[in-house]
N, C-alpha and C positions, 0 to 999 in steps of 0.2 A: 411433460416434456421440458420445459428451463428450468424446474427443480431436480433433474438428470443431467441436464446440461450445466449447471452449479456444483450439483457434487462432482461430476469431474474435474471440471474447475482448480473446487476443494483442494480435492487429489493433486492435481498436476501444482497446483500452488503448493502445500504444503511442500510435495515433494521440490519442488523449487528454492524452500527454505533451505530445506534440511540438506540439501546438496551444498548446493554454494554456501550454511556454516562450514558442514566440514571440513570443504574444497578448503575459505577463508582461512579452518585455522592446521591443515596440514602444508599449507601452501607454507603460512609465518612460520612454523612450527622447522621447519626445512631450510628460511631465510636463518633464525635463531641455529641449529645446530652449522649450517656453515656457517658462518659467521665466529660464531665458535667453536668448536670441533676444529676446525678444519684453513679459520682464517685467511677464505670468500665467502661474498657474497653472492648472492644472483641479483643479476640487476633488472631486472624486471621484480622481482618478487612482491615488491612493496606497495608500485604500481598494481601492479593483477589488483593485490586482497582489497588497496581504498576503493577501485571501481569496485567489486564485487561486495562489494559491502554498502555501498551505493546503492544498487538495485538489489541488497538481500533489507537493508533498509525499506525503499517504500516499497517493494511487497509485502513490507512486512507489514504496512500502513490496511492494507487489502486484507491481511489475516486478524487485524486487531476491530479491521472494523464489524470481521465477517463474525467473528467470539465476544465481540462487544469488547472489548479492551481498554481502548480511550477511555483517558481522563476526561469522568464530565462532574461539572458543578450545577450541583443542586439546589445552588438557591434562587433560581428564576426559577422553574419549576414548588420547589416548597413555598414563593411568596406571589404566587399569579395561584397558589389554590386555595392560602389562606386567603386569601379579598376574592373568591369566587370568580374567580375570568376564569380560568379553566377546569374540564368537571376531571378531565381524564391527563395522566401523563403522554402519552401518545399522540395524544393537540402539538408538546412541551417536544420531543423527535421529528418529527414530520416536520418542527419552523429549525431544529438547527437544522438534522437532515438537506432540508432549502439551503437552509443559509451553506452550509459544511459543504452541497452542489453545487453553488456560484462560482465558491470561491476554491472549487477544483477545477468545472470549467474555464476560470480567468487562468489559474494556476495548469492547466493541459495546455492554450493558447500560447504565452507563454514561454511553457517549453515548446512547445511545437516552435516559435521563432526564432526561437536559444537553435535548437537542435537545427533547422535549415540552414540559416549563418552559422554556424561551426563547419558543415557538410561545403556549403560556398569554396570554404576560407580549407578547405580541405586541410583543417591543423591533424597533426598526428601527435600525437602524446614521445612525450624524452625515451622510453624510453625499448620498448615494447612494441612503438614505430604503431601502433593504431592510428583508429583516423579516434577525436576524441567526442563528434555525437553521438556514437556508439555508447557514453557513461551517459551524456545529456538525455539521452530516449530515454533511459530512465523514468524520468517526471511525463512525459503526454502518457506516456503506453504503463505505467502504472495509476496515473491519475488515472485513467479512461476506463479499470478494472476499476481505480474505487467511484466513480462515478456509476457506473451499476448497477459497481451493490450497496449506492445513495438509494438508485431508485427505486433496486427492487424492496430496502425498508420503507422509504417511503411508501413504495403497495403496501405494504406487507402493516405495518400503521393503520393504511388508512380501511385497509379492512377489520383489523381489528375494531376502530370508529367505527365500520356499519354492521359488527358483531357479522364476518363471517370469516372466523380464523384461520390462516393458512393450512394447507397438509399437515407441516411441523409439525402446529401446536397439536392438533386432532389426533396422526399418531403419535405426542409426543400424551399425549394426556389418556 
């Protein structure tokens, strides 16, 4: 059931990334045409594209984690393996995921603080007159998603260490 929900979430996430990128490109293109062809610009387009890009970037962190696309430094795992201190890369993965999860929890906590502060101040963006907290909401919202993905990754790595591969591995083989 969790895997099924995960696949549904993956589709929503992918769709959100595709749609937000397409909308961003269209808005910026229209802004360029308006500015250089019609000598008139849209007052809201740059601000809209900026906030959309922030959301796109934070959702992209989760998508990158899902696909294993984040940069990794293998120096630590290679050095520990040479000294015989680790038996499996899964142990290093678990350590990295736990550190990343702790960092994500901190980012989530302070992100919520910023959103609440902006909502209390009722600050609006200059061009669109949109509440600023909606832009900042991307930080805690997407951090929660990343945290959930990290917990799933930790669980999967523990299952591999215990010799119980997850269902996806069984289907792929």
